[in-house]
N, C-alpha and C positions, 0 to 999 in steps of 0.2 A: 778248453777254449771257452772263455766267459765273454759273452756278447750282449751288449745292451741295445735295445731297439726302442728309440725315443723320438718319433716324428710328430709333427703337427698335422692337423687335418689338411686335406686338399679341398679348400672351400668350394662348395657347390658341387663336390663330387663324392667324397668319401671321409668319414670320421677318423680321427686319429686311432681310436681303438681298432677299427676294422683294418686300417692301413698296418698298424702294428702287427696284427695277426697274420696278414699276408706277407709281410717281410719275414716273420718268424718262419712261415711255411717255406720261403725260398732258402733261409739259412739252413734249415734242417736237411735239405736236399744235398748240401755241400758238407755240412758238419752235423751228421745225425746224433752225435753224442755231446754237442755243445750245451753248455748251461746258458740258457737264454733268459734275460729278465726284460719283460715288456713294461715300458713306462710311457704311455701315450702323453703328449704335452700339449700345451696351448700357451698363447701369449697375452692373455687376458680378455680375449674376444671370444667368438664363437667356440664352443666346446671346452672352455675352461672348467665349467661346472662338472660336466660329464667326466672329464679326463681326471680331475682331482680327486673326485669321489671314487672313481674306479682304481686309481693307482694308490690311494690311502686306505682302501677298503672302508670307505664311509657309507653314507646312505642318502637317498633323496626323498624329499618331502614334497608332495603335490598338493596344492590348495587352489581355491577359486579367488581370482583377483580380476581387476579391470584392465583391459588392453589399452593401447594409446587413445583409442576413441571411446573409452569408458564403457565397452561391452564386456560382459562377464565371460572369462575364459579360465582354463586350468593353467598353472605355471608351476615350475619346480624351483626349489633351492636346495642346496646340499649341505650336509653335515660331514665334515672331514673325519678321518679315522681317529683323530685325537679326541673326538667327542666333544670338542669345545669351539671349533671354528666353523662359522657359517660362510659358505660361498654363495654369492648371488651374482648372476648375470642379469644385468638390468634388461637385456634384450628378450628375456623370458616373458616379461610382462609389458615392456615398453619398447619392444624392437621393431625394426623396419619390416622383418619378414612376416609379421603379424598382419600387415596391411597389403591389400591389392595395390596395383600402380595407381588406380583411380582414387584410392582412399588416402594416398600420402598427402599430408597437409600440416606442416610444422606450426601454422598459425593456431591450429586446434589441438594437436596431440599432447598427451599428459603423461607424466611420470608416476602418476597416482599408484598404478598397480605395483611398481617397484617399492613404494612405501609400504604397501600392503604386505609384501614378502617380508620386509624388515620387522614390521609389527608382529607378524605371526611367529617369527623366530624369537622375538622378545617375549611373547607369550609363552613360548616353549622354554624360556629361561636362558637363552644364549646371549653372550655378551661380546663376543669376538666376531668381527665381520670383515670379510674380504669382498669388495664389490667390483665387478668387471663391468667397464663402461662402453664396450664395443657394440656397435650395430644398433644404436638408438634411432628411433622415429620421431624424437622430440626435440623441442628448441624452447622449453619452458623454464630453463634455469633451475630446474629441480623443484619448481613451485608445487607441482602435483605431489611429488614424494613428500614434501614438507606438509602439505594439507593432510595427506593420509596419517601423518604422525602428530597432528594437533596444532599446526600453525595456521592462522587465519590472515588472509591478504585482502585489503580493503582499498577502494578508491576513495576520492576526496569527499564523497557523499556517505561514507561509512557503509557501503554495500560491498558485500564479499565479492571478489573476482571469480569469473568463471574459469573453465579449464583452457589450457593452451597458452603458448607464448605470446600471442597477440595481445592478450589482456593485460600483460605486465606493463603496457605502455600507459595504462591508467592507474598504476600503483601509486598510492599515497602513502600507506603505511601498513605494517603487519604486526600481529599480535603473537608473540611466541610463548605466552604464559602457559599455554595448553600443550606445549610440546612434551611428548612423552618423557616423564622424569627418568625413566629406566635407562635412557640414553646417556645419561651423565656417567653411568658406570660402565659405558661400552667403549671399545676401541674400533676404529674404522680404518681400513687400508684400502685405497683405490689402486686397482690393478689397471694401468693405463700408460700407453706410450705416446699418447697425443700430448703436444706441449703447447697447443694453441691458447691464447688467453680468451676471455669471455667476449670481448667487443672488438670492433674495428676491422681493418682489412684482413687480418689473419685470425679473426675471431670465429666463434661458433657459427653464427648465421652466414657469414660470407663464404667460409670454406666448406662447411658441411650442409648448408641449407639446401643447395641444389639437389643433392642425392636424396633428400628427405621430402622433395616435392615443391620447394620454394621457388617461386619466380623472382625476377629481379626486383620487382616492387615488394614482394613478400620478404625479401632479404633486408630491404632497408627498413621495413616496419619491425622486423624481429631484432634487428640491431639496435635501433631506437628503444625498443622494449627492454632488452637487456642492459642497455646503458641506465634506463630509468631504475631497473631493478637494483643495479649496482650502486647508484646514488643513495637509494633508500637503505640498503644494507650498511653502506658506510656511515650514513647519518644515525641509524639506530644501534650499530654494533661497533662502529669505528674500525671496520675492516674494508680495506680496498680490494673488493674481489676482482676488479679490472686487471690488477697486476699479477694475479696468481697464475703461475706456470701450470698448465693443464686445466685451468679453470673453465675453458671452453669445450672440454671433452663432453660428449653426450649431450650437446646442446645446453651447456652450462650446469649440468648436474654435478660436474667436478667442483665447480665453485660453491654450490650449495652444501655439499659434503664437507668441504673445507672450512667454510664459514660457520656452519651450524654444528658440525659434529667433530671439528678439529681433525679431520681425516688426513692421514698422510698419503702421499702418492709415491708409488714405486713402478718400476718397469714390470709389465705383466709376466714375462718370462722369468724375471728375478724373483717374483713372488711365488710363482708356481714351482720353481726349482727348490726354493727355500722351504716350502711347505712339504715337499716330497723328500726332502733330505737327498736331493739328487747327487750331490757331489760325493756324499759318503757312500752311496750305493755304487757309483760308477768308478771310483778311483782305482780299483784293483782289476778292472776289466781289460780285455784284450782288444777289443773293437767296439765302436760305437756306430750305430747306423741311425741317421736322422732323416728328416725331409719335410718338405712343405710344397704347397702347389706351384709356387713360382720362386726361383732363386734369382734375385735382382739386387739392385742398389739398395732397396728398402731393408733387405735382410741385414745389411751392415749396421742399420740403426737400432737393432734390438729384437729382432724376431727369434723365433725358436731355434733355427739353425745356428744363429750367432751365439745364443746362450749355451747351447750344447757344445759347440766348438771351443768356446772359451774354457769350459772345464776339461775338454780333451787336451787342449794345449797345455794346460796347467799340469797335467799328469802324464804327458807324452803318450797318449792313447790316440791312435788314428781314428779319425772320424770321417765317414763318407755319407753323402746325402744322395737320396732318391727323390727326384722332383717331377712334377708334371711338366715343367719347363725350366730350363737352365739358361738364363739370360746373362748371368754374370761371367765375365771373362775368366779363364783359368788363372790368369795372373793375380786375380783378386783373392784366390783360394787361401794363399798363405796369410793374408790380412785377416781372413776369417778364422784360420786354424783348421781348415778343411784339408783332408788328404786329396779328396776329388769329389765331384758331383756328377750325376748321371741322370738324364731324362729317362722316364720309364716308357716313353712311346716307342713302338718297334719300328715306326716308319711315319711318313706324311698321313695325316688324318684330320677329319674335321673336329672342332671343339666339342661337338656333341658325342662323336665317337670316343673322344679322350675321356670325357666324363663317364660315359656308360661303362668303359672297359678298364677304368683305372685299377680296380681291385683284381681283375683278371691278369693284367700285365705285370703287376708289382712282383709276384713270386719269380717270374722268369728273368726279370732284370736283376733281381737280387741274386739269384743263382748265377747268372752270367758274370757279375761283378765278383762275386766271392770265389769263383773257380780260378779267376786270375790272382786274387789277393792270397788264396791259400798256398799258392806255390811260389809267389814272387816277392810279395811285400810283407806280409804279417810277420814271419820269423824274424827278419832283421829288425824291424821296428820293435818288437817286444824285447828282443835281446839288448837293445839299446836302453829301453826302459828299465830292465832289471839291473842293468849296470849303473844307473844313475842313482 
């Protein structure tokens, strides 16, 4: 029996790596001699660095950088097992979780620290970058990242702009002659499922500003500032970043990476599975167990369960999902390619209890589900697979 365990994290509760281990514990209670392959996954957001480094047997590098408010902190980036690819989660240096509720202020926060992570990787000789844009605390259009890599931004009096998205409202021009020349030989891929553009009603400031601490007045200021930023970029480089799909990701960092580094954008789960050679690993398996915190309509748009189920469907491998909550109706499971999905909760409980007991409950739910699958479903499914 070959079983693949490939869940996402349960955000705010447990990492994908720990969930994978607990599912594996439940599997061995039913299939003690099964060949189990653990492949913790992520969709480009929180946990992408950790899971990709773990699954490819890569390594993590920790350095001192500046956080969104320009305080010194330690942050990590990863080198994948191919020893060529750098994986950076911008949230490591520029993320919302680095700030207290009172400190959230996208008028002031900067992506400078993420630029420092890239610069350090350049110093180490790396040229291939994957950048995850989830969980940002910033709305500076990537100005801080570019400043860390040598670009200077000026107002009409020739004075350099300070940190934060609000200052872009005074942008007159920028000087990119100091941009690190090593970047010319590098490739950048953005891991992101956000399709929002830079400005306007569906732009970075309007949609994501509130969760970063922006008031209604702040949102208006930030949107005007990003519009000004876009106008200057178009004037100096001939690139209309306002129209770039995904340009609004991470407070406009997506637009900066595309305009200055010619970065390509891919679905987060697509990138993760590509670098892990996921399809080749799982195509001869008998069962795939996946999961995430909540199975809902957003899952259909490209979350981990969707990516895993697409592969399972392609090779006629049954896929089941274990989730903190299952909101999606069973009638939608076929659309996903799921055999079925199960909440791990043993009964009614508070959110706090669910968060605290996730890892305790997972092995029991895994065992309960597999006891049924072992005698009822798995044999005929695999027989059909072998005959095709």
